C-alpha atoms as a printed R data frame, in Angstrom:
    type eleno elety resid chain resno       x      y      z
1   ATOM     1    CA   MET     A     1 -31.365 53.054 41.433
2   ATOM     2    CA   ILE     A     2 -27.777 53.943 41.636
3   ATOM     3    CA   SER     A     3 -27.257 57.361 39.592
4   ATOM     4    CA   GLU     A     4 -24.222 57.958 37.167
5   ATOM     5    CA   GLY     A     5 -21.046 58.229 39.162
6   ATOM     6    CA   ARG     A     6 -22.005 55.941 41.832
7   ATOM     7    CA   ARG     A     7 -21.568 51.981 42.354
8   ATOM     8    CA   VAL     A     8 -21.464 49.550 45.137
9   ATOM     9    CA   VAL     A     9 -17.928 48.039 46.331
10  ATOM    10    CA   GLY     A    10 -18.225 45.592 49.302
11  ATOM    11    CA   GLY     A    11 -21.602 46.711 50.212
12  ATOM    12    CA   ARG     A    12 -20.683 50.347 50.355
13  ATOM    13    CA   LEU     A    13 -22.089 53.138 47.986
14  ATOM    14    CA   MET     A    14 -18.967 54.744 46.098
15  ATOM    15    CA   VAL     A    15 -19.656 58.008 45.074
16  ATOM    16    CA   GLY     A    16 -17.880 59.895 42.225
17  ATOM    17    CA   GLN     A    17 -15.610 57.612 40.519
18  ATOM    18    CA   VAL     A    18 -13.016 60.101 38.979
19  ATOM    19    CA   ARG     A    19 -10.619 58.276 36.348
20  ATOM    20    CA   VAL     A    20  -7.290 58.649 34.870
21  ATOM    21    CA   GLN     A    21  -7.281 59.906 31.214
22  ATOM    22    CA   GLU     A    22  -4.575 59.597 28.763
23  ATOM    23    CA   ILE     A    23  -3.769 62.615 26.564
24  ATOM    24    CA   ILE     A    24  -1.819 62.148 23.084
25  ATOM    25    CA   ARG     A    25  -0.512 65.366 22.308
26  ATOM    26    CA   ALA     A    26   1.112 66.969 19.398
27  ATOM    27    CA   GLY     A    27   4.291 65.184 18.334
28  ATOM    28    CA   GLY     A    28   3.186 61.668 20.034
29  ATOM    29    CA   GLN     A    29   3.785 62.777 23.578
30  ATOM    30    CA   VAL     A    30   1.465 61.089 25.829
31  ATOM    31    CA   SER     A    31   0.502 62.723 29.092
32  ATOM    32    CA   TYR     A    32  -2.059 62.013 31.638
33  ATOM    33    CA   THR     A    33  -4.777 63.793 33.512
34  ATOM    34    CA   VAL     A    34  -7.697 63.054 35.907
35  ATOM    35    CA   VAL     A    35 -11.545 63.507 34.742
36  ATOM    36    CA   ASP     A    36 -14.442 63.536 36.644
37  ATOM    37    CA   THR     A    37 -17.596 61.371 35.809
38  ATOM    38    CA   ASP     A    38 -18.783 63.803 33.472
39  ATOM    39    CA   CYS     A    39 -15.426 63.628 31.350
40  ATOM    40    CA   THR     A    40 -14.653 67.227 32.669
41  ATOM    41    CA   VAL     A    41 -10.843 67.648 33.736
42  ATOM    42    CA   LEU     A    42 -10.248 68.078 37.452
43  ATOM    43    CA   ALA     A    43  -8.393 71.366 37.395
44  ATOM    44    CA   GLU     A    44  -6.575 70.878 40.660
45  ATOM    45    CA   ALA     A    45  -5.101 67.530 39.434
46  ATOM    46    CA   ASP     A    46  -4.488 68.671 36.018
47  ATOM    47    CA   GLY     A    47  -2.276 71.746 37.174
48  ATOM    48    CA   PHE     A    48  -0.392 69.458 39.421
49  ATOM    49    CA   LEU     A    49   0.321 66.539 36.756
50  ATOM    50    CA   ARG     A    50   1.364 69.316 34.248
51  ATOM    51    CA   THR     A    51   4.416 70.076 36.447
52  ATOM    52    CA   CYS     A    52   5.542 66.641 36.617
53  ATOM    53    CA   GLY     A    53   7.926 65.178 34.309
54  ATOM    54    CA   ALA     A    54   7.242 62.503 31.558
55  ATOM    55    CA   GLY     A    55   6.658 59.067 33.164
56  ATOM    56    CA   THR     A    56   6.183 60.378 36.496
57  ATOM    57    CA   ASP     A    57   2.840 61.837 35.458
58  ATOM    58    CA   ARG     A    58   1.458 58.724 34.863
59  ATOM    59    CA   THR     A    59   2.406 57.084 38.149
60  ATOM    60    CA   TYR     A    60   1.206 60.167 39.875
61  ATOM    61    CA   ALA     A    61  -1.999 60.241 38.224
62  ATOM    62    CA   TYR     A    62  -2.759 56.812 39.288
63  ATOM    63    CA   VAL     A    63  -1.830 57.673 42.936
64  ATOM    64    CA   LEU     A    64  -3.826 60.955 42.712
65  ATOM    65    CA   VAL     A    65  -6.949 59.255 41.359
66  ATOM    66    CA   ASP     A    66  -7.072 56.954 44.131
67  ATOM    67    CA   HIS     A    67  -6.781 59.713 46.789
68  ATOM    68    CA   LEU     A    68  -9.489 61.773 45.149
69  ATOM    69    CA   ARG     A    69 -11.939 59.004 45.233
70  ATOM    70    CA   TRP     A    70 -11.188 58.543 48.756
71  ATOM    71    CA   LEU     A    71 -11.644 62.337 49.731
72  ATOM    72    CA   ARG     A    72 -15.224 61.745 48.149
73  ATOM    73    CA   PHE     A    73 -15.693 58.480 50.064
74  ATOM    74    CA   ALA     A    74 -14.856 60.308 53.351
75  ATOM    75    CA   GLY     A    75 -16.817 63.230 52.715
76  ATOM    76    CA   LEU     A    76 -13.794 65.620 52.298
77  ATOM    77    CA   THR     A    77 -12.568 68.256 49.892
78  ATOM    78    CA   VAL     A    78  -9.072 69.379 49.170
79  ATOM    79    CA   GLU     A    79  -9.761 72.626 50.596
80  ATOM    80    CA   ALA     A    80 -10.716 71.042 54.034
81  ATOM    81    CA   VAL     A    81  -8.424 67.853 54.402
82  ATOM    82    CA   SER     A    82  -5.947 67.951 57.168
83  ATOM    83    CA   LEU     A    83  -2.681 66.578 57.672
84  ATOM    84    CA   GLU     A    84  -4.237 64.030 60.009
85  ATOM    85    CA   ASP     A    85  -6.837 63.075 57.566
86  ATOM    86    CA   LEU     A    86  -3.883 62.397 55.140
87  ATOM    87    CA   ARG     A    87  -2.363 60.195 57.572
88  ATOM    88    CA   HIS     A    88  -5.363 58.311 57.812
89  ATOM    89    CA   TYR     A    89  -5.519 57.733 54.108
90  ATOM    90    CA   MET     A    90  -1.985 56.741 54.286
91  ATOM    91    CA   ALA     A    91  -2.717 54.136 57.023
92  ATOM    92    CA   ALA     A    92  -5.592 52.952 54.874
93  ATOM    93    CA   LEU     A    93  -2.916 52.092 52.096
94  ATOM    94    CA   GLY     A    94  -0.730 49.906 54.451
95  ATOM    95    CA   ALA     A    95   1.180 52.568 56.419
96  ATOM    96    CA   ASP     A    96   1.938 52.187 60.064
97  ATOM    97    CA   TYR     A    97  -0.694 54.249 62.198
98  ATOM    98    CA   PRO     A    98  -1.021 54.030 65.993
99  ATOM    99    CA   GLY     A    99  -4.687 54.060 66.328
100 ATOM   100    CA   PRO     A   100  -7.895 53.590 64.366
101 ATOM   101    CA   PHE     A   101  -8.168 55.599 61.085
102 ATOM   102    CA   GLY     A   102 -11.685 55.067 59.915
103 ATOM   103    CA   LEU     A   103 -13.411 52.801 57.357
104 ATOM   104    CA   PRO     A   104 -11.572 50.343 55.268
105 ATOM   105    CA   TRP     A   105 -10.331 51.386 51.854
106 ATOM   106    CA   ARG     A   106  -9.108 49.452 48.766
107 ATOM   107    CA   GLU     A   107 -11.006 46.382 50.163
108 ATOM   108    CA   GLY     A   108  -9.806 43.201 48.270
109 ATOM   109    CA   LYS     A   109  -6.584 44.478 47.328
110 ATOM   110    CA   ARG     A   110  -3.270 43.871 48.961
111 ATOM   111    CA   PRO     A   111  -1.717 46.797 51.007
112 ATOM   112    CA   TYR     A   112   0.948 49.226 49.509
113 ATOM   113    CA   GLY     A   113   4.582 47.965 49.691
114 ATOM   114    CA   HIS     A   114   7.321 50.202 51.199
115 ATOM   115    CA   SER     A   115   8.248 51.636 47.863
116 ATOM   116    CA   ALA     A   116   4.645 52.332 46.855
117 ATOM   117    CA   LEU     A   117   3.922 54.187 50.206
118 ATOM   118    CA   LYS     A   118   6.949 56.580 49.516
119 ATOM   119    CA   THR     A   119   5.643 57.019 46.248
120 ATOM   120    CA   ALA     A   120   2.213 57.845 47.250
121 ATOM   121    CA   ALA     A   121   3.665 60.180 50.189
122 ATOM   122    CA   ALA     A   122   5.723 62.038 47.561
123 ATOM   123    CA   CYS     A   123   2.827 62.600 45.383
124 ATOM   124    CA   LEU     A   124   0.539 63.928 48.016
125 ATOM   125    CA   LYS     A   125   2.755 66.459 49.552
126 ATOM   126    CA   GLY     A   126   3.678 67.898 45.874
127 ATOM   127    CA   PHE     A   127   0.014 67.965 45.110
128 ATOM   128    CA   TYR     A   128  -1.017 69.710 48.183
129 ATOM   129    CA   LEU     A   129   2.212 72.188 48.122
130 ATOM   130    CA   HIS     A   130   1.092 72.900 44.541
131 ATOM   131    CA   LEU     A   131  -2.496 73.498 45.612
132 ATOM   132    CA   GLY     A   132  -0.967 75.846 48.231
133 ATOM   133    CA   THR     A   133   0.792 78.033 45.800
134 ATOM   134    CA   GLN     A   134  -2.661 78.809 44.391
135 ATOM   135    CA   GLY     A   135  -3.851 79.664 47.427
136 ATOM   136    CA   VAL     A   136  -6.083 76.452 48.165
137 ATOM   137    CA   ASN     A   137  -5.528 74.830 51.866
138 ATOM   138    CA   ARG     A   138  -2.486 76.782 52.747
139 ATOM   139    CA   SER     A   139  -2.548 75.699 56.090
140 ATOM   140    CA   LEU     A   140  -1.881 72.017 54.855
141 ATOM   141    CA   ALA     A   141   0.701 73.081 52.587
142 ATOM   142    CA   GLU     A   142   2.415 74.790 55.758
143 ATOM   143    CA   ALA     A   143   2.193 71.476 57.727
144 ATOM   144    CA   LEU     A   144   3.803 69.710 55.043
145 ATOM   145    CA   ARG     A   145   6.753 71.987 54.799
146 ATOM   146    CA   VAL     A   146   8.813 70.462 57.531
147 ATOM   147    CA   THR     A   147  12.619 69.774 57.501
148 ATOM   148    CA   ARG     A   148  15.004 67.556 59.055
149 ATOM   149    CA   LEU     A   149  18.636 67.228 60.148
150 ATOM   150    CA   PRO     A   150  21.020 66.464 56.820
151 ATOM   151    CA   THR     A   151  22.549 63.098 57.152
152 ATOM   152    CA   ARG     A   152  26.241 62.014 56.252
153 ATOM   153    CA   ALA     A   153  24.889 60.720 52.652
154 ATOM   154    CA   ASP     A   154  22.966 64.287 52.085
155 ATOM   155    CA   ARG     A   155  25.828 66.173 52.841
156 ATOM   156    CA   ARG     A   156  28.156 63.925 50.333
157 ATOM   157    CA   ARG     A   157  25.832 64.392 47.772
158 ATOM   158    CA   ALA     A   158  25.259 67.997 47.973
159 ATOM   159    CA   MET     A   159  27.571 70.796 46.776
160 ATOM   160    CA   LEU     A   160  28.858 72.626 49.632
161 ATOM   161    CA   GLY     A   161  27.520 69.967 51.866
162 ATOM   162    CA   HIS     A   162  29.524 71.122 54.901
163 ATOM   163    CA   VAL     A   163  26.916 74.113 55.512
164 ATOM   164    CA   LEU     A   164  23.719 72.301 55.147
165 ATOM   165    CA   HIS     A   165  21.780 72.901 58.161
166 ATOM   166    CA   SER     A   166  18.405 71.276 57.157
167 ATOM   167    CA   MET     A   167  16.757 69.159 54.677
168 ATOM   168    CA   PRO     A   168  12.974 68.763 53.258
169 ATOM   169    CA   ALA     A   169  11.245 66.116 54.807
170 ATOM   170    CA   ASN     A   170   7.813 64.251 54.160
171 ATOM   171    CA   PRO     A   171   5.603 63.708 57.324
172 ATOM   172    CA   LEU     A   172   3.418 61.180 55.370
173 ATOM   173    CA   ALA     A   173   6.654 59.190 54.275
174 ATOM   174    CA   PRO     A   174   6.861 55.777 55.837
175 ATOM   175    CA   ALA     A   175  10.055 55.339 58.246
176 ATOM   176    CA   GLU     A   176  13.103 54.482 56.097
177 ATOM   177    CA   ARG     A   177  14.400 50.817 56.102
178 ATOM   178    CA   VAL     A   178  17.921 50.448 56.848
179 ATOM   179    CA   ARG     A   179  18.517 47.445 54.855
180 ATOM   180    CA   ARG     A   180  16.262 45.312 52.392
181 ATOM   181    CA   HIS     A   181  16.786 41.718 51.819
182 ATOM   182    CA   PRO     A   182  15.420 41.256 48.409
183 ATOM   183    CA   LYS     A   183  13.707 38.026 47.114
184 ATOM   184    CA   MET     A   184  16.100 35.935 44.881
185 ATOM   185    CA   LEU     A   185  15.162 33.365 42.379
186 ATOM   186    CA   PRO     A   186  14.845 29.817 43.590
187 ATOM   187    CA   GLU     A   187  18.066 27.544 43.075
188 ATOM   188    CA   GLY     A   188  18.388 26.408 39.682
189 ATOM   189    CA   ALA     A   189  15.684 28.402 38.479
190 ATOM   190    CA   ARG     A   190  17.042 29.459 35.272
191 ATOM   191    CA   GLU     A   191  17.620 25.885 33.846
192 ATOM   192    CA   VAL     A   192  14.109 24.850 35.076
193 ATOM   193    CA   LEU     A   193  12.344 27.901 33.393
194 ATOM   194    CA   LEU     A   194  14.554 27.346 30.038
195 ATOM   195    CA   GLY     A   195  13.173 23.641 30.038
196 ATOM   196    CA   ALA     A   196   9.637 24.642 31.030
197 ATOM   197    CA   VAL     A   197   9.279 27.360 28.007
198 ATOM   198    CA   SER     A   198   8.041 26.297 24.566
199 ATOM   199    CA   CYS     A   199   9.504 29.035 22.157
200 ATOM   200    CA   ALA     A   200  12.344 30.847 20.986
201 ATOM   201    CA   ARG     A   201  11.250 34.036 22.287
202 ATOM   202    CA   ASP     A   202  10.550 32.996 25.866
203 ATOM   203    CA   ARG     A   203  13.987 31.360 26.247
204 ATOM   204    CA   MET     A   204  15.575 34.596 24.990
205 ATOM   205    CA   VAL     A   205  13.435 36.339 27.710
206 ATOM   206    CA   VAL     A   206  14.477 33.951 30.635
207 ATOM   207    CA   THR     A   207  18.195 34.415 29.247
208 ATOM   208    CA   TRP     A   208  17.979 38.302 28.692
209 ATOM   209    CA   LEU     A   209  16.644 38.802 32.290
210 ATOM   210    CA   ALA     A   210  19.029 36.235 33.895
211 ATOM   211    CA   ASP     A   211  22.285 37.582 32.219
212 ATOM   212    CA   GLY     A   212  21.277 41.344 31.823
213 ATOM   213    CA   GLY     A   213  19.702 42.111 34.993
214 ATOM   214    CA   PHE     A   214  16.776 43.828 32.893
215 ATOM   215    CA   ARG     A   215  13.678 45.496 34.642
216 ATOM   216    CA   VAL     A   216  10.656 43.838 32.699
217 ATOM   217    CA   GLY     A   217   9.641 47.382 31.392
218 ATOM   218    CA   GLU     A   218  13.184 48.115 30.054
219 ATOM   219    CA   LEU     A   219  13.062 44.639 28.108
220 ATOM   220    CA   CYS     A   220   9.699 44.972 26.598
221 ATOM   221    CA   GLY     A   221  10.617 48.466 25.630
222 ATOM   222    CA   LEU     A   222  13.681 47.661 23.423
223 ATOM   223    CA   ARG     A   223  13.585 48.312 19.830
224 ATOM   224    CA   LEU     A   224  15.749 46.417 17.417
225 ATOM   225    CA   VAL     A   225  17.695 49.587 16.724
226 ATOM   226    CA   ASP     A   226  18.737 49.611 20.500
227 ATOM   227    CA   LEU     A   227  20.586 46.386 19.901
228 ATOM   228    CA   HIS     A   228  24.470 46.705 19.027
229 ATOM   229    CA   LEU     A   229  25.079 43.018 19.223
230 ATOM   230    CA   ARG     A   230  28.592 42.957 17.678
231 ATOM   231    CA   GLU     A   231  32.019 44.273 18.420
232 ATOM   232    CA   GLN     A   232  33.219 47.850 17.554
233 ATOM   233    CA   ALA     A   233  29.498 49.196 17.105
234 ATOM   234    CA   ALA     A   234  28.961 52.494 15.370
235 ATOM   235    CA   CYS     A   235  27.702 54.325 18.439
236 ATOM   236    CA   GLY     A   236  31.377 53.832 19.605
237 ATOM   237    CA   GLN     A   237  30.132 53.655 23.203
238 ATOM   238    CA   CYS     A   238  31.044 50.260 24.208
239 ATOM   239    CA   ARG     A   239  33.594 48.114 22.439
240 ATOM   240    CA   GLY     A   240  31.699 44.851 22.999
241 ATOM   241    CA   PRO     A   241  28.102 43.588 22.240
242 ATOM   242    CA   HIS     A   242  25.698 45.921 24.205
243 ATOM   243    CA   VAL     A   243  22.220 47.301 24.482
244 ATOM   244    CA   HIS     A   244  21.085 50.656 24.715
245 ATOM   245    CA   ILE     A   245  18.079 51.208 26.968
246 ATOM   246    CA   CYS     A   246  16.148 54.269 26.101
247 ATOM   247    CA   HIS     A   247  13.283 55.743 28.000
248 ATOM   248    CA   ARG     A   248  10.387 56.202 25.312
249 ATOM   249    CA   GLU     A   249   6.766 57.302 26.152
250 ATOM   250    CA   ASP     A   250   5.452 56.444 22.631
251 ATOM   251    CA   ASN     A   251   5.999 52.741 22.666
252 ATOM   252    CA   THR     A   252   2.513 51.194 21.775
253 ATOM   253    CA   ASN     A   253   2.571 48.530 24.399
254 ATOM   254    CA   ARG     A   254   3.427 51.229 27.085
255 ATOM   255    CA   ALA     A   255   6.686 49.772 27.972
256 ATOM   256    CA   ARG     A   256   9.368 52.080 29.217
257 ATOM   257    CA   GLY     A   257  12.673 52.133 31.023
258 ATOM   258    CA   LYS     A   258  12.615 53.583 34.499
259 ATOM   259    CA   THR     A   259  15.719 55.604 34.086
260 ATOM   260    CA   LYS     A   260  15.629 58.643 31.984
261 ATOM   261    CA   THR     A   261  19.296 59.017 30.816
262 ATOM   262    CA   PRO     A   262  19.358 61.088 27.427
263 ATOM   263    CA   TRP     A   263  19.742 59.445 24.289
264 ATOM   264    CA   THR     A   264  19.788 60.560 20.718
265 ATOM   265    CA   TRP     A   265  19.693 59.317 17.272
266 ATOM   266    CA   GLN     A   266  22.880 60.007 15.291
267 ATOM   267    CA   ASP     A   267  23.650 58.972 11.811
268 ATOM   268    CA   ASN     A   268  20.953 56.176 12.023
269 ATOM   269    CA   THR     A   269  22.554 54.884 15.238
270 ATOM   270    CA   VAL     A   270  21.056 55.132 18.758
271 ATOM   271    CA   CYS     A   271  23.495 56.751 21.399
272 ATOM   272    CA   GLY     A   272  23.298 57.382 24.793
273 ATOM   273    CA   GLY     A   273  20.927 55.963 27.214
274 ATOM   274    CA   THR     A   274  21.879 53.290 29.713
275 ATOM   275    CA   VAL     A   275  24.298 50.856 28.142
276 ATOM   276    CA   ARG     A   276  23.918 47.149 29.117
277 ATOM   277    CA   ARG     A   277  26.503 44.567 28.142
278 ATOM   278    CA   ALA     A   278  25.004 41.441 26.374
279 ATOM   279    CA   SER     A   279  26.625 37.816 26.925
280 ATOM   280    CA   PRO     A   280  27.166 35.443 24.289
281 ATOM   281    CA   ALA     A   281  24.029 33.333 25.512
282 ATOM   282    CA   MET     A   282  22.091 36.586 25.108
283 ATOM   283    CA   ILE     A   283  23.239 37.025 21.295
284 ATOM   284    CA   HIS     A   284  22.524 33.220 20.855
285 ATOM   285    CA   THR     A   285  19.029 33.429 21.954
286 ATOM   286    CA   TYR     A   286  18.447 36.751 20.115
287 ATOM   287    CA   PHE     A   287  19.551 35.233 16.614
288 ATOM   288    CA   GLU     A   288  17.451 32.042 17.306
289 ATOM   289    CA   TYR     A   289  14.268 34.155 17.872
290 ATOM   290    CA   ILE     A   290  14.887 36.427 15.101
291 ATOM   291    CA   THR     A   291  15.486 33.914 12.531
292 ATOM   292    CA   THR     A   292  12.810 31.372 13.612
293 ATOM   293    CA   GLN     A   293  10.105 33.224 15.049
294 ATOM   294    CA   TYR     A   294  10.226 37.237 14.523
295 ATOM   295    CA   PRO     A   295   7.704 38.132 11.796
296 ATOM   296    CA   ALA     A   296   9.389 39.755  8.609
297 ATOM   297    CA   GLN     A   297   6.262 42.107  8.102
298 ATOM   298    CA   SER     A   298   6.661 43.979 11.442
299 ATOM   299    CA   VAL     A   299   6.875 47.804 10.893
300 ATOM   300    CA   HIS     A   300   6.832 48.974 14.537
301 ATOM   301    CA   GLY     A   301  10.404 47.853 15.234
302 ATOM   302    CA   MET     A   302   9.797 46.540 18.697
303 ATOM   303    CA   LEU     A   303  11.998 43.476 19.792
304 ATOM   304    CA   LEU     A   304   9.517 41.237 21.837
305 ATOM   305    CA   VAL     A   305   6.211 40.558 19.906
306 ATOM   306    CA   GLY     A   306   3.062 38.238 20.293
307 ATOM   307    CA   LEU     A   307   3.389 35.014 18.455
308 ATOM   308    CA   HIS     A   308  -0.281 33.640 18.719
309 ATOM   309    CA   GLY     A   309  -3.919 34.924 18.796
310 ATOM   310    CA   PRO     A   310  -5.370 38.693 18.039
311 ATOM   311    CA   SER     A   311  -1.767 40.019 19.458
312 ATOM   312    CA   ARG     A   312   0.240 37.859 16.872
313 ATOM   313    CA   GLY     A   313   3.073 40.472 15.465
314 ATOM   314    CA   GLN     A   314   2.018 43.123 17.888
315 ATOM   315    CA   PRO     A   315   4.367 44.457 20.655
316 ATOM   316    CA   TRP     A   316   4.457 42.345 23.690
317 ATOM   317    CA   THR     A   317   3.499 43.695 27.200
318 ATOM   318    CA   THR     A   318   4.991 43.426 30.474
319 ATOM   319    CA   ALA     A   319   1.853 41.657 31.727
320 ATOM   320    CA   ALA     A   320   2.189 38.836 29.103
321 ATOM   321    CA   ALA     A   321   6.022 38.584 29.965
322 ATOM   322    CA   ARG     A   322   4.927 38.341 33.683
323 ATOM   323    CA   GLY     A   323   2.386 35.711 32.870
324 ATOM   324    CA   MET     A   324   4.639 33.770 30.670
325 ATOM   325    CA   LEU     A   325   7.174 33.579 33.503
326 ATOM   326    CA   ARG     A   326   4.198 32.495 36.027
327 ATOM   327    CA   ARG     A   327   3.080 29.603 33.801
328 ATOM   328    CA   ALA     A   328   6.473 28.494 33.277
329 ATOM   329    CA   ALA     A   329   7.216 28.364 36.842
330 ATOM   330    CA   THR     A   330   4.053 26.590 37.778
331 ATOM   331    CA   ARG     A   331   4.868 23.905 35.165
332 ATOM   332    CA   GLY     A   332   8.346 23.792 36.889
333 ATOM   333    CA   GLN     A   333   7.094 23.484 40.140
334 ATOM   334    CA   ILE     A   334   9.407 26.057 41.544
335 ATOM   335    CA   GLY     A   335   6.811 28.636 43.088
336 ATOM   336    CA   ARG     A   336   6.028 31.933 42.014
337 ATOM   337    CA   VAL     A   337   8.656 33.746 39.955
338 ATOM   338    CA   VAL     A   338   8.447 37.576 39.016
339 ATOM   339    CA   PRO     A   339  10.857 39.049 36.469
340 ATOM   340    CA   HIS     A   340  12.445 41.442 39.047
341 ATOM   341    CA   ALA     A   341  13.733 38.416 40.948
342 ATOM   342    CA   PHE     A   342  16.203 37.892 37.952
343 ATOM   343    CA   ARG     A   343  17.497 41.472 38.683
344 ATOM   344    CA   HIS     A   344  17.901 40.724 42.153
345 ATOM   345    CA   SER     A   345  19.697 37.468 41.579
346 ATOM   346    CA   PHE     A   346  21.892 39.490 39.014
347 ATOM   347    CA   ALA     A   347  23.022 42.155 41.194
348 ATOM   348    CA   THR     A   348  24.103 39.664 43.880
349 ATOM   349    CA   ALA     A   349  25.859 37.517 41.604
350 ATOM   350    CA   VAL     A   350  27.795 40.446 40.123
351 ATOM   351    CA   LEU     A   351  28.539 41.991 43.615
352 ATOM   352    CA   ASP     A   352  30.040 38.883 44.652
353 ATOM   353    CA   ALA     A   353  32.156 38.157 41.641
354 ATOM   354    CA   ALA     A   354  33.352 41.744 41.800
355 ATOM   355    CA   ARG     A   355  34.352 41.118 45.405
356 ATOM   356    CA   GLY     A   356  32.077 43.832 46.805
357 ATOM   357    CA   ASN     A   357  32.783 46.533 44.391
358 ATOM   358    CA   ALA     A   358  29.280 48.406 44.199
359 ATOM   359    CA   VAL     A   359  30.621 50.728 41.244
360 ATOM   360    CA   ILE     A   360  30.871 47.645 39.414
361 ATOM   361    CA   ALA     A   361  27.708 46.467 40.010
362 ATOM   362    CA   ARG     A   362  25.975 49.890 39.435
363 ATOM   363    CA   ASP     A   363  27.198 50.080 35.927
364 ATOM   364    CA   ALA     A   364  26.346 46.251 35.159
365 ATOM   365    CA   GLY     A   365  22.874 46.589 35.990
366 ATOM   366    CA   GLY     A   366  22.166 50.482 35.562
367 ATOM   367    CA   TRP     A   367  21.569 51.788 38.859
368 ATOM   368    CA   ALA     A   368  21.262 55.328 39.839
369 ATOM   369    CA   SER     A   369  24.181 55.234 42.513
370 ATOM   370    CA   ALA     A   370  26.591 52.863 44.041
371 ATOM   371    CA   ALA     A   371  24.857 53.558 47.610
372 ATOM   372    CA   THR     A   372  21.692 52.051 46.342
373 ATOM   373    CA   VAL     A   373  23.465 48.772 45.231
374 ATOM   374    CA   GLU     A   374  25.369 48.714 48.913
375 ATOM   375    CA   GLN     A   375  22.134 49.258 50.719
376 ATOM   376    CA   VAL     A   376  20.199 46.499 49.006
377 ATOM   377    CA   TYR     A   377  22.691 44.117 48.140
378 ATOM   378    CA   GLY     A   378  25.714 44.629 50.053
379 ATOM   379    CA   HIS     A   379  25.193 42.080 53.290
380 ATOM   380    CA   VAL     A   380  26.783 38.822 53.332
381 ATOM   381    CA   ASP     A   381  24.929 35.651 52.073
382 ATOM   382    CA   VAL     A   382  23.647 33.696 55.280
383 ATOM   383    CA   HIS     A   383  24.751 30.545 53.306
384 ATOM   384    CA   ASP     A   384  28.073 31.548 52.614
385 ATOM   385    CA   PRO     A   385  30.423 28.885 53.938
386 ATOM   386    CA   VAL     A   386  32.673 31.493 55.457
387 ATOM   387    CA   PHE     A   387  29.866 33.175 57.367
388 ATOM   388    CA   THR     A   388  28.607 29.435 58.278
389 ATOM   389    CA   ALA     A   389  32.196 28.671 59.536
390 ATOM   390    CA   ALA     A   390  32.412 31.944 61.548
391 ATOM   391    CA   LEU     A   391  29.091 31.141 63.525
392 ATOM   392    CA   GLU     A   392  30.114 27.549 64.235
393 ATOM   393    CA   GLN     A   393  33.294 28.926 65.639
394 ATOM   394    CA   VAL     A   394  31.381 31.282 67.931
395 ATOM   395    CA   TRP     A   395  28.862 28.395 68.645
396 ATOM   396    CA   GLY     A   396  31.837 26.276 69.827
397 ATOM   397    CA   ILE     A   397  30.857 23.536 66.997
398 ATOM   398    CA   ARG     A   398  34.246 23.871 65.204
399 ATOM   399    CA   SER     A   399  37.639 25.056 66.638
């Protein structure tokens, strides 16, 4: 018999399945902690998560709970784990490691991608540095306090950057990638998806993802009060029709914006947040959805709602949006489509239309910096006629 706190995964006995616990505090604020199998709070994890900001604590809680399960699986404790042990754990998640790193972990699940590995590395470093300040495993905390030489970008961002001599580094972080080539939408995907969906809400979702460059969490987290879809709105922050993306932790569908730009509620109007312009097609699909399908009795104020089954009238989740796109792409026979592909295609199109002006693309899509836009999207399209003509001239195909 397997006692409480144990279970078999892939033929191996898993011990001490700690889990993430959501906590709703006074005022409706949601925070996260980690509890043991007997529902007692793990003080080490809870103390660290309390130092994290809203939103970050949720991400770090799920990263941390996987690590704490691995510690018990490997027979280690937070007091005895070493830097080399943490490197083994990162290798088990999918990081490059020059050698064997022990028994497999997370069997049946895909390895972490580059961004997820960076998040895990930042979480682990913060966790053990926090424990070091409490007198726990100080040797590991010292090993994690490494530095590197500042780059040109570091000096540009910092005040008095010319006097910088070192920057904090993370020995667990994966090597930086100079440039990524994001996966774009298939050719003609927007038209195919609009023909494959069957209701006004889904047509609105496809149109808003394509024309607004929204992250799926931003779109599903929108409330009706965030939409200023007329000229000269009362907020006074944008003359044309626009949307305010506001980071909220109390959305019942748990959807939230990634960026936490401050916003306020003034004179019954939303002000601040990230302002995103709205196209005529976005406005058209919005009014079609509101006038034909949006339930009049809804009191939650969320923009996207379920239309069928037990969730009818309830806020629509990001998982439901992803599922809708997956099914529509299957019907249209265009392969797998994920919401973020719309954002990649939107950024590339804006950058091309703006003749490489990364500042315009940054503001259009709500990125934190123009440098991010340049790094991810600022490369020539390999199908561009000018690019092709240049190669053909080098190859001697054309004179």
